[in-house]
N, C-alpha and C positions, 0 to 999 in steps of 0.2 A: 542434417545440418550441412549446408553447402559452404565451402571455403573456396574463394578465388585466389589465385596467385598470378600476378601480372609480372612477367619476367621469368623465363625458363632457363636462365643460365645456371651456373653451379649452385648459387645460393637459393634460387627459387626451386630448383629440382631437389636439392638436399632437404629443403624445408618440407616439400611434399613427401619425401621419403620418411622423414622424421614423423610426420603426421600419421602416415600409414603404420609405421612400426609401433606407435603409441596408441593407435586406434582413436585418434582425435577427429571428430566430425563424421560425416557419412558420405560426402561427395566432395571431390577436389577437382577444380577446373583450372587448367593451365592456359594462360593467355600470353601470346608473344607475337611480335611482328614477324618473327621467323616461325611460321606455323609448323613447318617440318620439324624444327627443333622441339617445339612444344609437343607435337604428336609423338616424336621418338621418346622423349622423357616420360610422357604419360604412359606409353605402352610398356616401357621398361619398368616403371614403378608398379603398374598394374600387375605385372608378372610376379611381383613380390607379395601381393595380397594374400595368396593361399598360405603363405608362411607367417602371416601377421594377423591383420584384422580385416573384416569384410567391408572395405570402403570401395566406392566407385572412383576411378581416376580417369580423366579424359582431357583432351585438348579442346579448346573452344575459342570463341571470340567474346567481345564485350557483352553482346546480348545474352550469352550463356551464363552471365553472372547474376541474372535475375534470381532473387530470393537468397542470395548469399548473405550470411550473417557476418562474415569477416572477409575482407579482401586485403591480401598482403601484397605490398608493392616492393618488388626487388629490382625492377628495371632501372637501368641507368647506363651511362657511358663511361669508359675508362679514360684516363688521362693520356693525351697524345704527347709524343716527344716534343719538348720545347713549349708545351702549353702551360699557361699560368693557371694558378688555382682559381682565379676569378673567371677565366675562360671556361674552365671545367664546370664551375658552379653555374655559369650561364647556360651551358649546354644541357646540364642535368635539370635545371629549372625548366627549360623548354620541353624536355621529355615529360616531366611531371605535369606541366601545363596542358599537354595533350592527353595524358592518361586520366587525370582526375575527373574531368567532365564526362568522359566516356564511362568510367566506372559508376559514377553517381547517377548517370542517366538511366542505368539499368539496375543498380543496387543502391537506391537512395537511403536505405535503412542500415546499410552495412557499417561496421566499425572498420576504419582503415588503419592498417599497421604498415608503417613505412620502414624499410630497411636500406633504401638507396643512400649511398654516401655522397657528401658528408651528412650523416643522418639527422643531426640537429637542425641544420639549415634546411634540408629537404623536408623535414617534418613541419617546420615553421611555414614554408611556402605551400605545402600540401594543405595545411589547415586554412591558410588564407584563401586558396582556391575553393576549398570545400565549403567554407562559410558563405561564399558567394552563391552556392547552390543550396543553402539552407541547412547544412550539416553543422552541428555544434562542434567547436574546436576540440572539446574534450573527447569527441569520438574519433579524433585523429591521434594516433599514438605512434611514436617512433621507438625503435628497438633500444635507443639510448645506450646506456651502459649495462644493459642486462647481461651481455656476454662478458664485459669487463668485471662485473660483480661476480659472475660465476668463476672467472679465472682467479680472482682474489680469493674466493672461498676455497677453490680447489687447491691452490698453492699453500694457503695457510693450513688447511686441513691436512695436507700431506706432511708439512713441517711438524705439526703437532701430533700426528697420528690419530686424527679424529675424522669421522665421516663428515664430508663437506656440507651435508644437509643440516648438520648441527652447528655450523659456523655461521654466525650472523655478522656479516660485514658488507659494506656498501661502497661502490665507486660512484661518485657524483660528477656533475658538470658535463663538459664536452666529451663525446666519444672520440677521443683523440689525444694528442700529446699533452694537453693541459688538464686532463682528467684528475680528479682528487680522490685518493684513497683515504677514507675516513677512519683512520686508525683509532681515534679517540673514542669511537662508539662500537668497536669490535667486541662481540660477546661469543662465548662458546656454550651452547646449551643454556643460555640465560645468565651465564656467569661472566663478568667482565674479564677481558683477556688477561690482564696482569694478575688478577686474582686466580684465574684458572691455572696460569703458569706456576704460580707459587704452590698451589695445592697439588699439582701434578709433577712438580719438579722439573718443569721445562723452563725455557727462557726465550724471549723475543728481544734480541739485541738490536741496536741501531743498524748494525751491519745486515742482520737478517731482514729487517724492514726494508732496507735499501735494495736488497736482492729481490725481494718479492715485488716491490714497487716497480723495479726495472722489468721483471718478467711479465707483470701485468701490462704495464704501459707500452712495452715494445713487443708484445706477443705477436701482433699481426705482422710487424716487419720481419720477424724471424721466420714465421710460418710462410709468408709470401716468398721470402728469399729461398726457402727450402723446396716449396712445391707450387708456387705461383699464385695461390689464392687461399683464403680461409673460408670454410663452408660448414664443417660439421658442428662447430660450436654455435655459430649464428643460426644455422638451421634448427638446432635443438632449442635455442633461445626463442625463436619465433614460434615454434610449436608450443612452447610453454605459455607464451603470452596468449596465443590463440585459444588454448585450452581454458585458461583463466576466464576469457571473455565468454566462450561458448557455455561454460558451466557456471558463470556468474560466481566465481570463487571468492571474490573480494580479497585478492592477494596483494601484498605489498611488493611492487616491482620497481626497479630503477629504470623505468621507461621515461621518455620525454614527451611533453605536450606544451603548447604555448603557455607562458606564464606572464602575468602582468609585471612581476618584479622578482628577481632572484639576486640576493646579496647586494642590493642597491642598483642592479642593472635592470632597466625596464624593457618590456616587450621583447622577451627572449625565450628561446626554447633550448633547455639543457636537461639532462637527466637528474631527477630527484626521486626519493622514495615516494611512490604514488600508490594509492589504494585503487585497484583496478577490478572492474566487474563487468557485467554483461553490456553495459552502455558505454564502456570505455573508462576513462579516468574519473573516479568518483570524487577524490580529493587528494591534495598533496599533504603528506604527513610532516608535521614539524620535526626538525632533526637538529639537535644541539651539536655544534661543532666547536672545536678549539678556535682561538683567534687566528692561528696560522692557517687552519683549514678553511675558515670563513674567507680569509683574504685570498686564498688560492681559488676558492669557488667563484669569488667575484671576478678574479682575473680570467678564469675560464669562461664565465658567462660573457665577459666583455669581448673576448675573442670571437665568440659566436655572434654577438650583437653586431660587431664590425663587419663580419662576413655577410650578414643579412643586409646591413646598410649598404654594402658595396653593390649588391644586386639592385637595390632601390635607387642607386645613383645619388645617394645623399651621404653626408658625413655622419659618422657614429657619434 
């Protein structure tokens, strides 16, 4: 099973490394405008194969994506000093506009996973380009809040002294400042959070919730301030999504894909709990929220809708 990764920066390379460490796929092809960088990363990761799983890792170009089941897009540009968010959006939109046709020309059956930021808007645009080439929008998946959800579960599990894999909690909406931590639906091993705390003698106070919310919502800012970029978490998240697709696991993940309507906002792409399998997003799972959370989700979706509209040159 071949996996393509377009973009060999720290996120793309770390994703490839995570795939090798977990033994996901059979062949990984790194594609980048900077071929020397792609070759160097491929060589470095290949040298880790004897310590992990027998995958082939190599650098290539778009024709080498032929037969890829999944293509992960991590390519994008960083924000320049003094550059507005809209200008950054326009430049990244141009990058995707050049990438998607080349990917689909050689791997028309692939599921596309988008990780380029701002991921909700970039996924929406990628799906728009892909549909023009005959690819169903449900086969275009953004990483969404997969990482934010993992952060939520990890922090809550640490506070409660529970393996995060048994913490069922979701972050919805924009992958960004307006994201929504759905506290009303948190469960621990199938037990509602409040009931679990009563039975185990623990407590989740408003102060604890506020601390965890801050640590989830502002995690990227703190990590970037400390070391310049985030990549281990998102690389692992992308490996997880890829594995779900390749194995048709039908897992529920907080990825993003274009939606006709979210909380009253039409034609928008934000993260929701989606059932994901070999063909991409199978369905979006109904998710009850409190009135406050529903309002927050609507506000988050509206922010993304306005960003999309700004690129279209129309009002939201």
